[in-house]
N, C-alpha and C positions, 0 to 999 in steps of 0.2 A: 250344413252337412247335408245333402241332398241323398246320400249313398252312393251316388254318380263317381264315377274316376275324377273328373275336374275339381270339385270341392275336397276331395281324399287328399289328392297330390297337393293342394292349394296350402293346407294344411299341414301336410309333411315339409313343404319347403320352408312354411312358417316357422317350424319347429329347428327347422337344419338352418336358417337364419336367426336363432338365438328368441323369439319369441316365445311368450308362455301364454300358453291357446286354450281352449276350450272348444268343444265341438258344439254343434247348436243344432236341432232340427226345427222347421216350422210345421206346423200342422196347419193347414189350411184349407180345405175341404175334402168329402171322404174320398174323392176319387184321386186325391194327392198325397194321401198318408202312407202309402205302401213303402216310400223309402225308407221308412223309419230304422228297419231293423236291419239293412244295408246300411245305413250312417252311423247307427249303434256299432256296429262290428267294427266298421273302419276307425272308429273312433277307440275303440279298445284296442285294436291292432295298435294303433298308435300312441296309446297310455294316455288318451285325454281322458277327461272329465266331459261327462257327457249331461245335455239338458235338451226339453223339449219343450216349446213354447207353443201355446194353441194360440194363433190368430186368425183364427176362422170368422170370427164376428166381423174384426176389421176388411180380411178378403172378400168377404161378403158384400160390406159397403163398397168399397172402393175399387173393387176390382168387377165380381159377378156382378152386381147391378148397373154398374154402368156398361158392362158389354151389352148386357141384354137391353138395357136402355139404348144403348145406342143403334144397333141391330135396329130397333123399334122406330127408331126415328130417321132409318134410310142409310145408315154410316157402318164402316167395317173398321171395327176398332181394333187394337192391339193391344191386349190384357197385359202381356209380359213388360210394355210400358209401366203401365198402372200398377203393376206389380212391383218392380224396381223401385218405385217412386213413393209408394205408400208403404209399401211390405217391408221388404228386404231392407231399403234403407232410408226405411221411414222407424216404421213401428221396432223393428228387429235393432237398429243402431240405436233408438231411443234404450231399449231393454240393458243395451251392451253398455251405454254410459252409465244409467243408474246401478248396472253392477260392478261399478268401476272399471269397464275395459277402456282401453285407449281406441281401439281398431276394430272393425270388422271384417274379416279377409271370406273373400269369395274366388269361385272359380272361374270366373268371367276373363275372356279376351278381351282384354282392354288394359289401358295403360293410363298412368296419372304422373304428369312432369311439372317441376315447378318454372313458371316462365319469368324471362327476365325481369318484367315487372311486379313480382311478386306473387302475382293469382297461381293457382294451379290450373291445368290443362288437362283436359279427359283426348287421349288419343286411341286411336285404333292399336288391336292387337297385333302383332306381328304374323299372324297366320291370318291373312285374308280371307281363305274359307271359314276360318270360326269367328273371326273379329264381332264381337258384339257391343259396339259402340254406338249402334243403331238405336240399341233399345235401353243406354245408359243417357242419353243427351239429358235427360231430365235432371239429373244429378247438381246441385248448390253448392258454391264454395266449402259453406259448411259441412256438405256429407262429404265432398272429396278428402279435405282433412282428414277424414276418419276411416276411409277405406285402404287398403290393400288387395292387389291384383297379381299376385305372385306368378299367374300364368301367361300375364300380357306379352312378354317376351318369348314365349316358346310355340314352338307347334304340335298340333295336337297329336303326332306321332310320336316326339317328344314327351310327351305327357304319359303315353300310354308305356315309354319306355322305361319313364321314371316307375310306373306303378309296378310293372312286371319284377324292376329290377328289386323293388321291395316286398315283392311277391302280395300285392294288393290280392284281395279276392275279386274285387270290381273292373281287374286292369283292362280286361274283354270287354266289358260291358257295353252295349249299344248306347246310342245317345240318343235322349228323348226329344222326339220331333213335334210332339200336339200338345197341342195347350191343357194342364195338367188336370182342371177341373171337364174337360173334353175330351178323354182319352179315344173315344171311337170316331173324332172329329164333325159327330153331325151336330152341329151347330143349330139347325132349325128344330131340332127333335129336344135337344137341350133345352132351349127356349122356350117351347111349347109345353117341356113338363115343370119349368120355374116358374109361368107366370100362370101354368095350369088352363092357358088360352090356345082354341086352334087359332092358325092363322086366317084371316081375312082375305077370302079371294079376290083378283081384282080384275084390272085388263091390261095386259100388254099395247102398248101405242108405239110409235113409229115417229120420225122427225116431223113428218109432214100432219102429226096427229091422230091418224089415219087406225083403226082397232084392229089389232091383230089375232086377239084370242084370250083366252083366260089364262091367270098365274096362278100359283100356289099361296102366295102371300110373300109380301116383300121381303118379308126375314130369311127368305131362301134363297136369295140370290145376291151377287157381291158384282161390282161394275169390272167388265172385262171379260165376262162367265159367256159361255159359247154353249155348251154342254147341257142337258137337262134341261131346256127351255120348250119342248114340247111344240116347238111351231115348224109347219109346212111350209117352207120360204125358198124360191128361185135361187137367191144365194144366203151364204152362211152371214148370220146375224148376232149381234153381243148385247148384253146389256151395257146401256150406257148410262142410266142414272135410275135411282130407285125414288119415288115419289110419293111417302106416305100420306102426306098430308091429302091428296085426292084419291091413294090405294094403285097405284100405276106404275108401271117399269117402263121405263123408256127403254128401245132397242134401237139398234141401226146397224150399219155398216162399219168396218173393222176400222176406215178411214174416219170414219165421226168420232171415233175412240183418243185422238189426239190432239190435245192443246198444250199452251206454252206457256200458262200462267195459272197461278193457286196464289190462293191467301191462307193464313194460319193463325191460329189465336193458342193463348194457353201457352205463350213462347217462356223459353229457357236459353239465356245467352249463357255463356262461362268465361270465357277469357276477357269479357267485357260487360258492363251492365248495359249499355246500349248501341245501336250502330248510328252513329251521327251523320253517315250519309252512305249513299248506295255502296254495296259491295260486291264484288264478282268473287263469287265461289264454287262450287260443286254440291250439289243438292241431290238424297238420296230418298224417295217418295215412296217407299216397301223395303222390307228387310233384306230380301235378297237383291234389291236393284240396286246398280252399277250408276254411282253418282255421275251427274251429266252436269256440265258448264251451264250458270245462271247467275242472273243481277240479281242481289236481296236489296229489299228496300225496309226497312224500320216505318209504319205508316201510324204508328200509335203505341201507347204505353203494352200493349198487350196483341200487337197484331202486326204485321208482315206481309208484304207482297213480294212473291217470287218471279221474274219472268224468264225461262228457258230459252238457252241459244238455239235449240231444237225442240220441236214438239213434241212432247210426251207421250207416252201410250198408257190410258185408265188410270187417270189420278183421280184419288177415290176418297170422296169426304172420309173420316174419321180416322185414316191410317196417319204417320208421321210423317214431316217432312225434315231431314237432317241435314245441316250446312255444315259442308267441311270446308276446310283450309288445308288441301294435302289431306295428311294421316292427324289433323287437328280438328276437334269438334269445335266447330264456332258455338252450335243450339240447335234450337229447330222447336217444333209448334205440331198443332192437331191441324189437319189441313178442314178447311170449313167450305 
């Protein structure tokens, strides 16, 4: 329970379905602990016993450190994916099983269904605007057997109505948007404070190798960025690639951002263990990206090659590419 309306209504629906429940909040980071009073109040309102688990050490190791290291290596990570994989459906699930629980229940907008072949499938949430299947692609069969998503078939509006009807004090709370450990959204400042190091200035270069001026540090930029570069150019320029190996930032025109292929590793497949042949699918390359048709090839035990039907803009190392067959998540991996 985060203290938000989604996890509160998930708990309420689980109780209505006859489950014996306990509320639990995870302490992950100093900036992420403020939801505990609201979570405790919601649990009290529902008559639930309430626990607080300090997973800050695990969060530091599996989420924050990876986030910082990724930016330092010219990648743009998605820490919510790592948190789901290692903390919410990793450490929290382990703790639940240690305590003799059968499931963990969360307020994610996603659905789990049985396939005719006996495996569990992860599917999109019914509310397309709230669907969170993208950040859950890393769940494995043993995790899917132990999770329940009561909100998967509901819209956000329906969830708020349920909370209002139950007179929940958080019924009107705004959705959280920022990364929990960087509430002001200033990634570079956070990384500077975390590492104690001032970013090394370097050079902007174009696709022809021309030196265009000085940048403020590789960690200050993301692929596709246009504003804040401080370059006086006769035409708009965008960040094409971050190159920490020589401390340069490659920039170019908008058309230079479009490519048709990518490769992923750290893959996870859900309906099958392996793709034994290329498949046609739809692939999403960032959380708010619309899936695009592509051909997916498995080229190794832990790698895939994806070719889109049409070029895609700003494919970014460190983000996840998630593969869909309609509403079903086939799997995904980290773009390399």
